[in-house]
C-alpha positions in Angstrom: 8.6 96.1 48.1 7.2 94.7 45.4 7.2 97.2 42.0 4.6 95.9 39.0 2.4 96.6 36.6 -1.8 98.0 37.2 -1.8 94.4 34.5 -0.3 92.0 36.9 -2.3 92.6 39.7 -4.0 89.8 41.1 -7.5 90.8 41.4 -9.4 92.0 44.3 -5.8 92.8 46.4 -5.1 97.2 47.2 -2.7 98.7 45.4 -1.0 101.5 46.0 0.0 103.1 42.5 3.6 104.8 42.0 4.0 106.4 38.2 2.3 106.5 34.8 4.6 105.5 32.8 5.0 107.4 29.6 5.4 106.0 25.5 6.7 109.2 24.7 7.0 112.7 25.0 4.1 114.3 25.3 1.9 110.7 25.8 -2.1 111.2 25.4 -2.4 108.3 26.9 -0.5 109.0 29.5 -1.7 111.7 30.4 -5.2 111.1 30.5 -4.3 108.6 33.0 -3.7 110.3 35.6 -6.4 112.7 34.7 -8.3 110.1 35.2 -7.0 109.6 39.1 -4.5 107.1 38.8 -1.6 109.7 40.5 1.6 108.9 42.3 -0.6 107.7 46.2 -3.8 106.6 45.3 -5.6 103.4 46.1 -6.1 101.1 42.7 -8.0 98.1 43.3 -8.5 95.7 40.3 -12.0 94.1 40.2 -12.5 91.8 37.5 -11.3 91.0 34.2 -13.8 89.8 31.0 -14.6 86.6 30.0 -12.5 85.0 27.3 -9.2 87.5 26.4 -9.7 89.2 30.5 -10.1 92.6 28.8 -11.3 94.7 29.6 -10.1 95.1 33.0 -12.5 96.4 35.5 -10.4 98.8 37.8 -11.2 100.7 40.6 -9.1 104.0 41.5 -10.2 105.7 44.6 -14.1 105.0 44.5 -14.8 105.6 40.4 -14.5 102.1 38.3 -12.5 102.5 34.8 -12.5 100.2 32.2 -8.7 99.9 30.5 -6.9 97.7 28.1 -4.3 96.0 29.2 -1.8 97.9 27.2 -3.0 100.8 29.1 -3.0 98.8 32.6 0.5 98.7 32.0 1.7 101.3 31.9 0.3 101.8 35.7 3.0 101.2 37.8 2.1 100.3 41.5 3.2 98.6 45.1 0.9 96.4 46.8 -0.8 98.3 49.5 0.8 96.5 52.4 4.2 96.3 51.6 6.9 97.7 53.7 8.0 101.7 51.0 
């Protein structure tokens, strides 16, 4: 199974969230990502990226879409959906 960051995921390829990395104890950004639905086992897909700096990233988790900065998306660890465990 190939482990990568959400920010590295190719566009329109389904993946499964493995974890959200905390940069420090009680990390507000990591907590907010989990509250938005970036939790282990959830299906996620990178839909699009901005035109010039490839920011923001349009990410779909479940049936909801969010705009994330690359540094935020880099905290979400994913595995390709078709990979065996």
